[in-house]
Structure formats: structure tokens, C-alpha cells
C-alpha positions as CSV (number, residue, x, y, z in Angstrom):
1,M,95.9,-8.2,13.6
2,K,92.8,-9.6,12.0
3,N,92.9,-12.5,14.4
4,I,93.1,-10.1,17.4
5,I,90.0,-8.2,16.2
6,I,88.0,-11.4,15.6
7,T,89.0,-12.6,19.1
8,L,87.9,-9.4,20.7
9,I,84.6,-9.4,18.9
10,C,83.9,-13.0,19.9
11,A,84.9,-12.3,23.5
12,V,82.4,-9.4,23.7
13,A,79.6,-11.2,21.9
14,F,79.9,-14.3,24.1
15,S,80.1,-12.3,27.3
16,M,77.0,-10.2,26.7
17,P,74.4,-12.8,27.6
18,A,76.2,-13.5,30.9
19,I,76.4,-9.8,31.7
20,S,72.8,-9.1,31.0
21,Q,71.7,-12.1,33.1
22,N,73.5,-10.8,36.2
23,Y,70.8,-8.2,36.9
24,N,68.2,-10.9,37.0
25,D,70.4,-13.3,39.0
26,N,70.6,-11.0,42.0
27,A,67.3,-10.8,43.9
28,D,68.3,-7.6,45.6
29,Y,69.3,-5.8,42.4
30,I,65.7,-4.6,42.2
31,I,66.2,-2.4,45.3
32,G,66.5,1.2,44.4
33,E,64.8,4.3,42.9
34,Y,63.1,4.5,39.5
35,L,61.7,7.1,37.2
36,T,58.4,6.2,35.6
37,D,56.4,7.8,32.8
38,R,52.9,6.5,32.4
39,G,51.1,8.4,29.7
40,G,53.0,11.6,30.3
41,S,52.6,11.5,34.0
42,K,56.0,11.2,35.6
43,S,56.7,9.8,39.1
44,K,59.5,8.3,41.1
45,V,59.2,4.9,42.8
46,R,61.4,3.4,45.6
47,I,61.7,-0.4,45.9
48,T,62.7,-1.7,49.3
49,K,63.0,-5.1,50.8
50,A,60.6,-6.0,53.6
51,G,61.5,-8.1,56.7
52,D,59.9,-11.2,55.1
53,G,62.2,-11.0,52.1
54,T,59.6,-9.6,49.7
55,Y,59.8,-6.3,47.9
56,T,57.6,-3.2,48.1
57,A,57.4,-0.4,45.5
58,Q,56.1,2.9,46.8
59,M,55.9,6.3,45.0
60,F,57.8,9.1,46.7
61,W,57.5,11.9,44.1
62,V,55.0,12.8,41.4
63,E,55.3,15.5,38.8
64,N,51.9,17.1,39.5
65,P,51.1,16.4,43.2
66,Y,48.4,19.2,43.5
67,D,44.9,19.4,42.1
68,K,43.5,22.5,40.4
69,D,42.6,24.0,43.8
70,G,46.2,23.6,45.0
71,K,45.4,20.7,47.4
72,K,47.5,17.6,47.5
73,R,46.0,15.0,45.2
74,K,44.8,11.8,46.9
75,D,44.4,8.2,45.8
76,V,40.7,8.6,45.2
77,K,40.3,5.6,42.9
78,N,41.7,3.1,45.3
79,P,39.4,0.0,45.6
80,D,40.3,-0.1,49.3
81,K,38.3,2.8,50.7
82,S,40.5,3.1,53.7
83,L,43.4,4.1,51.4
84,R,41.6,6.8,49.4
85,N,43.0,9.6,51.6
86,T,46.6,8.6,50.9
87,D,48.6,11.4,49.3
88,I,49.3,10.5,45.7
89,D,53.1,10.7,46.2
90,K,52.9,8.1,49.0
91,V,50.9,5.3,47.2
92,I,52.2,1.8,47.5
93,L,52.2,0.3,44.0
94,V,53.4,-3.2,44.7
95,K,53.6,-5.1,48.0
96,G,54.8,-8.7,48.5
97,L,56.8,-9.1,45.3
98,K,58.9,-12.2,45.5
99,Y,62.1,-13.2,43.6
100,D,61.7,-16.5,41.6
101,K,65.2,-17.9,41.3
102,K,64.1,-20.5,38.7
103,E,62.5,-18.0,36.4
104,K,65.0,-15.2,37.2
105,E,62.2,-12.7,37.7
106,W,60.2,-11.1,40.4
107,N,56.5,-12.1,40.7
108,G,53.8,-13.3,43.0
109,A,52.2,-9.9,43.7
110,K,49.9,-7.4,42.2
111,I,50.7,-4.0,40.8
112,Y,48.4,-1.1,41.5
113,D,47.5,1.6,38.9
114,P,46.3,4.6,40.8
115,S,45.1,6.3,37.5
116,K,42.6,3.5,37.0
117,G,42.2,2.2,40.5
118,I,42.9,-1.4,39.6
119,R,45.4,-4.1,40.8
120,V,46.7,-6.8,38.4
121,N,49.3,-9.6,38.6
122,V,52.8,-8.4,37.9
123,E,56.1,-10.0,36.7
124,A,59.3,-8.0,36.6
125,E,62.7,-8.5,35.1
126,F,65.6,-6.3,34.0
127,V,66.1,-5.9,30.2
128,D,69.4,-4.1,30.9
129,E,71.3,-2.6,33.8
130,K,68.9,0.4,34.2
131,R,65.6,-0.7,32.7
132,L,63.1,-2.8,34.7
133,K,60.3,-4.3,32.6
134,L,57.0,-4.8,34.4
135,F,54.3,-6.9,32.8
136,G,50.9,-6.3,34.5
137,N,48.2,-8.8,33.5
138,I,44.8,-10.4,34.2
139,W,44.6,-13.9,32.9
140,G,47.7,-13.3,30.7
141,I,46.3,-10.3,29.0
142,G,48.0,-7.1,29.9
143,T,50.5,-4.4,29.3
144,T,54.2,-3.9,29.7
145,I,55.7,-0.8,31.2
146,Y,59.4,0.1,31.9
147,W,60.9,1.8,34.9
148,Q,64.2,3.6,34.6
149,K,66.6,2.8,37.5
150,I,68.0,6.1,38.7
151,K,69.6,5.1,42.0
């Protein structure tokens, strides 16, 4: 009996790294919908695959889409003035994200923070089946956020 238990524990322990890596081995696993919570401001993001094989992340829901006057909030801090009239729940956060098979991560793009109006380099990888870790940085200095995969 003792040998069976030890065998089961070893089987589970040795299979876990292989299981966790599967999420980062499949480039299209990133496609889906995510719940984000940045400083108490919740939103939902949809990641899709573009025709050129890159990935785009666009908000499709925000917890508080209206300003104090009841008008739909806009992306007023966007450095691209032509995008400042975009509804806050339609903002594109990442465009052109590429899967790096060697690194087993998605990178090569910038992530946009509409609360600050800045774009920074981004690298993304799954830490488990439902949590996408995004590291946004400028010259290696940055912050890590997590998106919860909901669909």
C-alpha cells in the first residue's frame, strides 16, 4: 500500500511541470476572454488572433463606463489624439502580440494603459490554466499584472 501511495505522489509531482507548460506551448491558448482588476477598476478583455498571426487584446466591458454626467467615458489620455474619442469599453490594449516558440511566451508588442495614457513593452505567459501574467516594462523596469481567463 505504501508503495502505491509513493508511486501516485511521484506520478503527480513529475507530471505537473509538463501540465503547466502546455498552456505556454500552444500559441492560440491565449485566445479568449479575461477579467482584469487594475487598482479596483474591473474590466473584461477579449484576445483574438489577427490575419497576420499576431494577437490583439481589446476591452469589451468596463465596470464604470459612464462619467459623473452620465456620458460614456472616452479614452481621453490616449497619446494618439485620433483615438481619444474611443469609448472606454472599446479600447485596444495590445496589438501585434507575437508568440515566441523558443521563449514559450507572447511578446513583441506594447500594452496600453488607458488610466495613464502610456504604452510599454509587454511579455505574457500563463502561470496556470486560468491566469495570464503580463509584464509591462520600459528598459526592463516595470510592473506585473494578471488577467483571469474566464472563457
